[in-house]
VOROPA-14285 format. One line per field, with one value per residue: residue in one letter; residue number from 0; x negated, z negated, y of N, C-alpha, C in turn. Coordinates in nm, 2 decimals. Atoms other than C-alpha are relative to their C-alpha. Last residue first. Layout:
% VOROPA-14285
residu	a:...
num	NUM:...
n.c1	X:...
n.c3	Z:...
n.c2	Y:...
ca.c1	X:...
ca.c3	Z:...
ca.c2	Y:...
c.c1	X:...
c.c3	Z:...
c.c2	Y:...
END
This chain:
% VOROPA-14285
residu	q:s:a:a:t:a:s:l:t:s:t:l:e:a:w:h:k:r:a:d:a:i:t:a:a:p:s:l:n:f:a:d:r:n:s:l:s:y:f:l:y:l:r:q:a:v:v:e:y:i:q:p:n:g:d:s:l:f:g:r:s:v:s:y:s:a:h:g:g:f:q:p:a:y:v:e:p:a:k:i:f:v:d:r:n:a:a:n:a:f:y:w:p:v:g:h:w:d:y:e:y:d:p:l:g:p:l:p:e:t:e:t:f:y:s:v:p:d:m:g:d:l:a:v:g:t:l:p:n:t:v:y:q:l:r:g:g:d:a:h:a:p:s:a:l:a:f:l:a:m:l:g:l:a:m:t:l:t:q:k:g:t:q:r:m:m
num	165:164:163:162:161:160:159:158:157:156:155:154:153:152:151:150:149:148:147:146:145:144:143:142:141:140:139:138:137:136:135:134:133:132:131:130:129:128:127:126:125:124:123:122:121:120:119:118:117:116:115:114:113:112:111:110:109:108:107:106:105:104:103:102:101:100:99:98:97:96:95:94:93:92:91:90:89:88:87:86:85:84:83:82:81:80:79:78:77:76:75:74:73:72:71:70:69:68:67:66:65:64:63:62:61:60:59:58:57:56:55:54:53:52:51:50:49:48:47:46:45:44:43:42:41:40:39:38:37:36:35:34:33:32:31:30:29:28:27:26:25:24:23:22:21:20:19:18:17:16:15:14:13:12:11:10:9:8:7:6:5:4:3:2:1:0
n.c1	0.00:0.14:0.05:-0.09:0.02:0.17:0.02:-0.09:0.05:0.14:-0.03:-0.05:0.13:0.02:-0.06:0.10:0.14:0.01:-0.01:0.13:0.05:-0.02:0.11:0.15:0.04:-0.02:0.01:0.02:-0.15:-0.05:0.11:0.00:-0.14:0.04:0.07:-0.10:-0.07:0.08:0.08:0.05:0.16:0.04:0.12:-0.02:-0.04:0.00:-0.07:-0.09:-0.03:0.02:-0.06:-0.15:-0.07:-0.09:-0.14:-0.06:-0.09:0.01:0.10:0.12:0.01:0.06:0.17:0.10:-0.02:-0.02:0.08:-0.05:0.02:0.14:0.07:0.08:0.13:0.02:-0.10:0.10:0.10:0.07:-0.04:0.10:0.16:0.02:-0.04:0.07:0.14:-0.07:0.04:-0.12:-0.15:-0.11:-0.12:-0.06:-0.15:-0.06:0.07:0.12:0.01:0.16:0.06:0.12:-0.02:-0.08:0.05:-0.02:-0.03:0.11:-0.05:0.03:0.14:0.05:-0.02:-0.15:-0.08:0.07:-0.08:-0.12:0.03:-0.07:-0.13:-0.12:-0.03:-0.07:0.00:-0.14:0.02:-0.09:-0.03:0.08:0.00:-0.08:0.04:-0.10:-0.05:0.07:0.00:-0.07:0.03:-0.02:-0.05:0.09:0.07:-0.11:-0.05:-0.15:-0.08:0.00:-0.13:-0.11:-0.06:-0.07:-0.15:-0.12:-0.03:-0.11:-0.13:-0.02:0.00:-0.13:-0.13:-0.03:-0.08:-0.14:-0.09:-0.02:-0.12:-0.15
n.c3	0.14:0.05:0.03:0.12:0.15:0.06:0.04:0.14:0.08:0.03:0.11:0.13:0.05:0.05:0.13:0.06:-0.06:0.01:0.12:0.05:-0.06:0.05:0.13:-0.03:-0.07:0.08:-0.09:-0.14:-0.04:-0.04:-0.12:-0.14:-0.05:-0.03:-0.12:-0.10:-0.02:0.10:-0.04:0.08:-0.01:0.05:0.05:0.09:-0.07:-0.13:-0.05:-0.11:-0.07:-0.11:-0.02:0.00:0.09:-0.02:0.04:0.12:0.09:0.12:0.02:0.00:-0.12:-0.08:0.03:-0.09:-0.16:-0.10:-0.01:0.05:0.14:0.03:-0.10:-0.08:0.00:0.09:-0.07:-0.11:0.01:-0.11:-0.13:0.03:-0.05:-0.14:-0.06:0.02:-0.07:-0.16:-0.04:0.05:0.06:-0.08:0.06:-0.08:0.02:0.05:0.12:-0.06:-0.13:-0.01:-0.07:-0.06:-0.13:0.04:0.01:0.12:0.02:0.09:0.17:0.09:0.07:-0.09:0.05:0.04:-0.08:-0.10:-0.02:-0.06:-0.16:-0.04:-0.10:0.04:0.13:-0.03:-0.14:-0.07:-0.05:0.02:0.14:0.04:0.08:0.12:0.08:0.01:-0.12:-0.05:0.04:-0.05:-0.03:-0.15:-0.07:-0.10:-0.08:-0.15:0.02:0.03:-0.13:-0.12:0.04:0.01:-0.13:-0.04:0.04:-0.01:-0.13:-0.04:0.01:-0.13:-0.10:0.10:-0.01:-0.11:-0.05:0.08:-0.08:-0.15:0.01:0.02
n.c2	-0.03:-0.04:0.13:0.10:-0.08:-0.02:0.16:0.00:-0.09:0.09:0.08:-0.05:-0.02:0.13:0.03:0.00:0.05:0.12:0.06:-0.01:0.09:0.13:-0.01:0.01:0.13:0.12:0.13:-0.03:-0.03:0.12:0.03:-0.08:0.07:0.11:0.00:-0.04:-0.16:-0.04:-0.07:-0.09:-0.08:-0.12:0.03:0.06:0.15:0.01:0.14:0.00:0.10:-0.03:-0.09:0.02:-0.09:-0.07:0.04:-0.10:0.02:-0.02:0.10:-0.06:-0.01:0.19:0.04:-0.06:0.04:-0.10:-0.10:-0.13:-0.02:-0.04:0.08:-0.09:-0.04:-0.09:-0.12:-0.07:-0.10:-0.08:0.07:0.11:-0.02:-0.01:0.13:0.06:-0.02:0.00:0.14:0.08:-0.09:0.01:-0.06:-0.13:-0.04:-0.17:-0.03:0.00:0.03:0.04:0.11:0.03:0.09:0.09:0.11:0.01:0.12:0.07:0.00:0.11:0.00:-0.13:-0.12:-0.01:0.03:-0.06:-0.11:-0.01:-0.01:0.11:-0.04:0.01:-0.09:-0.12:-0.04:0.02:0.11:0.09:-0.02:0.04:-0.11:-0.02:-0.11:-0.09:-0.06:-0.08:-0.13:-0.09:-0.12:-0.01:0.12:0.06:-0.10:-0.03:-0.11:0.05:0.06:-0.07:-0.08:0.07:0.00:-0.15:-0.01:0.10:-0.03:-0.14:0.04:0.06:-0.11:-0.07:0.10:0.02:-0.12:0.01:0.12:-0.05:-0.08:0.07
ca.c1	-4.39:-4.55:-4.24:-4.00:-4.25:-4.30:-3.92:-3.85:-4.12:-3.96:-3.64:-3.79:-3.90:-3.52:-3.39:-3.61:-3.41:-3.07:-3.14:-3.21:-2.85:-2.71:-2.89:-2.77:-2.41:-2.39:-2.52:-2.49:-2.31:-2.66:-2.84:-2.56:-2.56:-2.94:-2.89:-2.64:-2.89:-3.01:-2.73:-2.51:-2.34:-2.02:-1.87:-1.52:-1.65:-1.81:-1.76:-1.98:-2.15:-2.31:-2.18:-2.30:-2.66:-2.89:-3.22:-3.51:-3.66:-3.86:-3.83:-3.65:-3.33:-3.40:-3.43:-3.08:-2.91:-3.03:-3.04:-2.71:-2.87:-2.86:-2.51:-2.34:-2.12:-1.77:-1.74:-2.04:-1.85:-1.54:-1.35:-1.54:-1.47:-1.07:-1.08:-1.26:-1.06:-0.71:-0.90:-0.92:-1.14:-1.46:-1.81:-2.10:-2.33:-2.63:-2.80:-2.66:-2.31:-2.23:-1.88:-1.76:-1.38:-1.44:-1.73:-1.54:-1.58:-1.58:-1.33:-1.47:-1.29:-0.98:-0.90:-0.87:-1.23:-1.45:-1.22:-1.38:-1.70:-1.62:-1.87:-2.09:-2.39:-2.36:-2.50:-2.54:-2.89:-2.80:-3.08:-3.22:-2.87:-2.91:-3.02:-2.96:-3.24:-3.44:-3.17:-3.14:-3.48:-3.29:-3.39:-3.61:-3.38:-3.14:-3.48:-3.58:-3.89:-4.00:-3.93:-4.19:-4.41:-4.40:-4.43:-4.76:-4.89:-4.84:-4.99:-5.32:-5.37:-5.31:-5.55:-5.80:-5.75:-5.84:-6.13:-6.27:-6.22:-6.40
ca.c3	-12.91:-12.61:-12.50:-12.52:-12.33:-12.06:-12.00:-11.99:-11.69:-11.54:-11.56:-11.38:-11.09:-11.06:-11.11:-10.81:-10.52:-10.73:-10.80:-10.44:-10.34:-10.62:-10.49:-10.11:-10.23:-10.46:-10.21:-10.35:-10.68:-10.78:-10.76:-10.96:-11.22:-11.26:-11.29:-11.56:-11.74:-11.83:-11.66:-11.70:-11.46:-11.51:-11.22:-11.06:-10.72:-10.92:-11.27:-11.37:-11.69:-11.92:-12.24:-12.29:-12.20:-12.02:-12.14:-11.91:-11.66:-11.36:-10.98:-10.86:-10.84:-11.18:-11.27:-11.11:-11.30:-11.64:-11.84:-11.96:-11.89:-11.52:-11.49:-11.79:-11.93:-11.83:-11.54:-11.67:-11.97:-11.83:-12.07:-12.39:-12.27:-12.24:-12.60:-12.73:-12.57:-12.71:-13.06:-13.08:-13.02:-12.94:-13.03:-12.88:-13.06:-12.90:-12.89:-12.52:-12.64:-13.00:-13.05:-13.29:-13.35:-13.74:-13.61:-13.44:-13.08:-13.00:-12.72:-12.35:-12.19:-11.93:-12.07:-11.91:-11.77:-11.99:-12.25:-12.20:-12.29:-12.65:-12.73:-13.03:-12.90:-12.57:-12.73:-13.11:-13.28:-13.53:-13.53:-13.19:-13.05:-12.78:-12.40:-12.29:-12.17:-12.49:-12.68:-12.44:-12.44:-12.46:-12.80:-12.86:-13.03:-13.16:-13.39:-13.33:-13.15:-13.40:-13.70:-13.54:-13.45:-13.84:-13.96:-13.76:-13.87:-14.20:-14.17:-14.00:-14.28:-14.57:-14.37:-14.36:-14.70:-14.84:-14.58:-14.74:-15.11:-15.04
ca.c2	8.92:8.81:8.57:8.89:9.11:8.86:8.76:9.18:9.19:8.87:9.09:9.38:9.17:9.03:9.40:9.54:9.40:9.46:9.81:9.86:9.73:9.94:10.25:10.17:10.11:10.40:10.67:11.05:10.90:10.76:11.10:11.25:10.96:11.04:11.40:11.31:11.14:10.78:10.61:10.31:10.13:9.91:9.68:9.70:9.81:10.12:10.20:10.51:10.58:10.86:10.78:10.47:10.59:10.37:10.26:10.32:10.05:10.12:10.02:10.30:10.13:9.99:10.40:10.46:10.20:10.29:9.98:9.84:9.51:9.55:9.56:9.68:9.40:9.37:9.15:8.93:8.86:8.72:8.49:8.64:9.01:8.93:8.80:9.11:9.33:9.16:9.15:9.55:9.83:9.56:9.54:9.37:9.15:9.03:8.68:8.63:8.73:8.75:8.90:9.14:9.25:9.36:9.55:9.78:9.93:10.29:10.33:10.44:10.70:10.72:10.37:10.00:9.97:10.12:9.99:9.64:9.74:9.89:10.11:10.00:10.17:9.97:9.65:9.62:9.58:9.84:10.09:10.02:10.05:9.78:9.74:9.39:9.20:9.22:9.09:8.82:8.68:8.33:8.25:8.56:8.82:8.55:8.43:8.06:8.22:8.46:8.23:7.97:8.27:8.36:8.00:7.96:8.27:8.19:7.84:7.98:8.23:7.96:7.73:8.01:8.11:7.73:7.70:8.02:7.90:7.59
c.c1	0.03:0.05:-0.15:-0.10:0.04:-0.01:-0.13:-0.04:0.07:-0.10:-0.12:0.00:0.01:-0.20:-0.06:0.05:-0.07:-0.15:-0.02:-0.03:-0.17:-0.07:0.04:-0.06:-0.16:-0.03:0.01:0.02:0.00:0.13:0.08:-0.06:0.05:0.12:-0.01:-0.04:0.10:0.04:-0.09:-0.13:0.01:-0.15:-0.05:-0.13:0.04:0.02:0.04:0.04:0.09:0.03:0.04:0.06:0.16:0.08:0.10:0.15:0.01:0.13:-0.06:-0.11:-0.14:0.00:0.00:-0.14:-0.06:-0.01:0.03:-0.14:0.06:-0.03:-0.13:-0.06:-0.04:-0.13:-0.02:0.08:-0.10:-0.12:-0.06:0.06:-0.03:-0.18:-0.02:0.01:-0.05:-0.13:0.03:-0.03:0.09:0.11:0.12:0.13:0.04:0.14:0.02:-0.08:-0.16:-0.02:-0.11:-0.02:-0.13:0.06:0.09:-0.04:-0.02:0.07:-0.13:0.05:-0.03:-0.15:-0.08:0.02:0.15:0.07:-0.05:0.09:0.11:-0.01:0.06:0.12:0.10:0.01:0.09:-0.01:0.11:-0.02:0.10:0.01:-0.14:-0.04:0.09:-0.05:0.10:0.04:-0.09:0.01:0.13:-0.05:0.03:0.06:-0.08:-0.10:0.11:0.07:0.14:0.08:0.02:0.15:0.11:0.03:0.05:0.17:0.06:0.01:0.10:0.16:0.06:0.02:0.12:0.12:0.00:0.09:0.11:0.08:0.03:0.09
c.c3	-0.10:-0.12:-0.04:-0.01:-0.10:-0.12:-0.09:-0.05:-0.15:-0.09:-0.06:-0.11:-0.16:-0.02:0.00:-0.16:-0.13:0.04:-0.02:-0.13:-0.02:0.08:-0.07:-0.16:0.00:0.03:-0.10:0.09:0.16:0.09:0.04:0.11:0.13:0.06:0.05:0.11:0.10:-0.03:-0.10:0.06:-0.09:0.00:-0.11:-0.10:-0.13:0.03:0.15:0.02:0.13:0.08:0.16:0.05:-0.02:-0.12:0.06:-0.03:-0.12:-0.10:-0.16:-0.01:0.05:0.15:0.02:-0.02:0.10:0.15:0.09:0.04:-0.07:-0.15:-0.04:0.09:0.09:-0.08:-0.07:0.06:0.07:-0.05:0.11:0.14:-0.01:0.02:0.17:0.06:-0.02:0.09:0.14:0.05:-0.04:-0.08:0.05:-0.10:0.07:-0.05:-0.06:-0.12:0.02:0.15:0.06:0.08:0.07:0.16:-0.05:-0.05:-0.18:-0.05:-0.08:-0.16:-0.09:-0.03:0.08:-0.07:0.01:0.15:0.08:0.05:0.06:0.17:0.02:0.09:-0.08:-0.14:0.04:0.15:0.11:0.06:-0.05:-0.17:-0.08:-0.07:-0.17:-0.10:0.03:0.15:0.07:-0.04:0.02:0.07:0.13:0.06:0.12:0.09:0.14:-0.03:-0.02:0.10:0.11:-0.02:0.01:0.13:0.06:-0.05:0.10:0.11:0.01:-0.03:0.11:0.12:-0.03:0.06:0.15:0.08:-0.04:0.09:0.15:0.04
c.c2	-0.10:0.02:0.09:-0.12:-0.09:0.06:0.02:-0.13:-0.01:0.09:-0.09:-0.09:0.04:0.01:-0.16:-0.07:0.01:-0.08:-0.16:-0.02:0.01:-0.12:-0.14:0.00:-0.02:-0.12:-0.12:-0.15:0.07:0.00:-0.12:-0.05:0.10:-0.05:-0.13:0.04:0.02:0.16:0.07:0.10:0.07:0.03:0.14:-0.05:-0.10:-0.15:0.00:-0.14:0.04:-0.13:0.06:0.10:-0.01:0.05:0.09:-0.02:0.13:-0.03:-0.01:-0.06:0.03:0.05:-0.14:-0.02:0.06:-0.03:0.09:0.10:0.10:0.02:0.08:-0.07:0.07:0.06:0.11:0.11:0.07:0.10:0.06:-0.08:-0.16:-0.02:0.00:-0.15:-0.10:0.01:-0.04:-0.16:-0.11:0.10:0.03:0.01:0.13:0.04:0.16:0.03:0.00:-0.06:0.00:-0.12:-0.02:-0.07:-0.14:-0.11:-0.01:-0.17:-0.06:0.01:-0.13:0.02:0.10:0.17:0.01:-0.03:0.08:0.13:-0.04:-0.06:-0.16:0.02:-0.03:0.09:0.12:0.08:-0.03:-0.12:-0.14:0.00:-0.05:0.10:0.01:0.12:0.07:0.02:0.09:0.13:0.09:0.11:-0.02:-0.14:-0.06:0.10:0.04:0.14:-0.07:-0.05:0.08:0.09:-0.13:-0.02:0.14:0.01:-0.08:0.03:0.13:-0.06:-0.09:0.10:0.06:-0.08:-0.03:0.14:0.01:-0.05:0.07:0.10
END
């Protein structure tokens, strides 16, 4: 009798854990796993303001006061105006390939992009793992972007599978 009660309790506990995992923002649409976030804070771009990459000479740190949640991920902004611009067209300002290193994606694998190592090409933000990756990207940006787009669909399904298994 005691064993059966223990099994039932364990089964219910595992069921509740699975339910909470599916309901959490990290898995609601796979967004958190699709976008690179700071592992300690869960914030996109290590808290940098995505709009500032396009409007300033250097990206600005965002503030929690100007937070916007997009795809289950918090994004910080330096001011309310930048947040409002992002809200109207987040696909324009969010880093390409979910913030994964663009050159790595073009070669068929994922690595986290560094928000301090970036390029804006054709009004899109690309992040890189290292300065040498950015230099390689700049040798042929159009070809690298085309290769990355080819690999991205497959890599995103890998990310979705990872989200489903967690």
